[in-house]
C-alpha positions as CSV (number, residue, x, y, z in Angstrom):
1,X,64.2,-9.9,-1.5
2,X,67.9,-9.3,-1.8
3,X,68.9,-12.8,-0.8
4,X,69.2,-15.0,-4.0
5,X,68.3,-18.1,-2.0
6,X,65.1,-16.5,-0.8
7,X,64.2,-15.6,-4.4
8,X,64.8,-19.3,-5.4
9,X,62.6,-20.5,-2.5
10,X,59.8,-18.2,-3.6
11,X,60.2,-19.2,-7.2
12,X,60.0,-22.9,-6.4
13,X,57.1,-22.4,-4.0
14,X,55.3,-20.4,-6.7
15,X,55.8,-23.2,-9.2
16,X,54.4,-25.8,-6.8
17,X,51.4,-23.5,-6.1
18,X,50.7,-22.9,-9.8
19,X,50.9,-26.7,-10.4
20,X,48.3,-27.2,-7.7
21,X,50.6,-29.7,-5.9
22,X,49.6,-28.9,-2.3
23,X,51.3,-31.9,-0.8
24,X,54.6,-31.0,-2.4
25,X,54.2,-27.4,-1.5
26,X,53.7,-28.3,2.2
27,X,56.6,-30.6,2.1
28,X,58.8,-27.9,0.5
29,X,57.7,-25.3,3.1
30,X,58.4,-27.7,6.0
31,X,61.8,-28.7,4.6
32,X,62.9,-25.1,4.0
33,X,61.0,-23.3,6.8
34,X,64.2,-22.0,8.5
35,X,65.4,-20.5,5.3
36,X,62.6,-18.0,5.1
37,X,62.6,-14.7,7.0
38,X,61.3,-14.9,10.5
39,X,58.1,-13.1,9.7
40,X,57.4,-15.4,6.8
41,X,58.2,-18.4,9.1
42,X,55.5,-17.2,11.5
43,X,53.0,-16.9,8.7
44,X,53.7,-20.3,7.4
45,X,53.4,-21.9,10.9
46,X,50.2,-20.0,11.5
47,X,48.8,-21.2,8.2
48,X,49.7,-24.8,8.9
49,X,48.1,-24.5,12.4
50,X,44.9,-22.9,10.9
51,X,44.6,-25.6,8.3
52,X,45.0,-28.3,10.9
53,X,42.4,-26.7,13.1
54,X,40.0,-26.3,10.2
55,X,40.4,-29.9,9.3
56,X,39.9,-31.0,12.9
57,X,36.8,-28.9,13.2
58,X,35.6,-30.5,9.9
59,X,36.2,-34.0,11.2
60,X,34.4,-33.2,14.5
61,X,31.4,-31.8,12.7
62,X,31.2,-34.9,10.5
63,X,31.5,-37.2,13.6
64,X,28.7,-35.1,15.2
65,X,26.5,-35.5,12.2
66,X,27.1,-39.2,12.0
67,X,26.3,-39.6,15.7
68,X,23.1,-37.6,15.3
69,X,22.0,-39.7,12.3
70,X,22.8,-42.9,14.2
71,X,20.8,-41.8,17.3
72,X,17.9,-40.7,15.0
73,X,18.0,-44.2,13.4
74,X,18.0,-45.9,16.8
75,X,15.0,-43.9,17.9
76,X,13.2,-44.8,14.7
77,X,14.0,-48.5,15.2
78,X,12.8,-48.3,18.8
79,X,9.6,-46.6,17.8
80,X,9.0,-49.3,15.1
81,X,9.7,-52.1,17.6
82,X,7.0,-50.5,20.0
83,X,4.5,-50.5,17.2
84,X,5.3,-54.1,16.3
85,X,5.0,-55.1,20.0
86,X,1.7,-53.3,20.3
87,X,0.3,-54.9,17.1
88,X,1.5,-58.3,18.4
89,X,-0.3,-57.7,21.7
90,X,-3.5,-56.6,19.8
91,X,-3.3,-59.8,17.7
92,X,-2.9,-61.9,20.8
93,X,-5.9,-60.2,22.5
94,X,-8.0,-60.7,19.4
95,X,-7.0,-64.3,19.1
96,X,-7.8,-64.9,22.8
97,X,-11.2,-63.3,22.2
98,X,-11.8,-65.4,19.1
99,X,-11.9,-62.5,16.8
């Protein structure tokens, strides 16, 4: 790193990373992206893309789980309704037979 500006960029980014401030680190990288060397720019863009993809997959998996749990609940409710209807029919038959 011969360029003093690049050294300052890396220094600032390192400070943000050590502080655990991901939001500020992302904002810093986005704001200063063009100041990094081309190969670093590519890695940053790929990292952002990968992170977005990972988050999207995570969201899709959560939606899928919620949908499955919802369907399972609906199936359980329908099964309970059938039991209640059958019990009601049995009660009506018994009542009509005087039992």
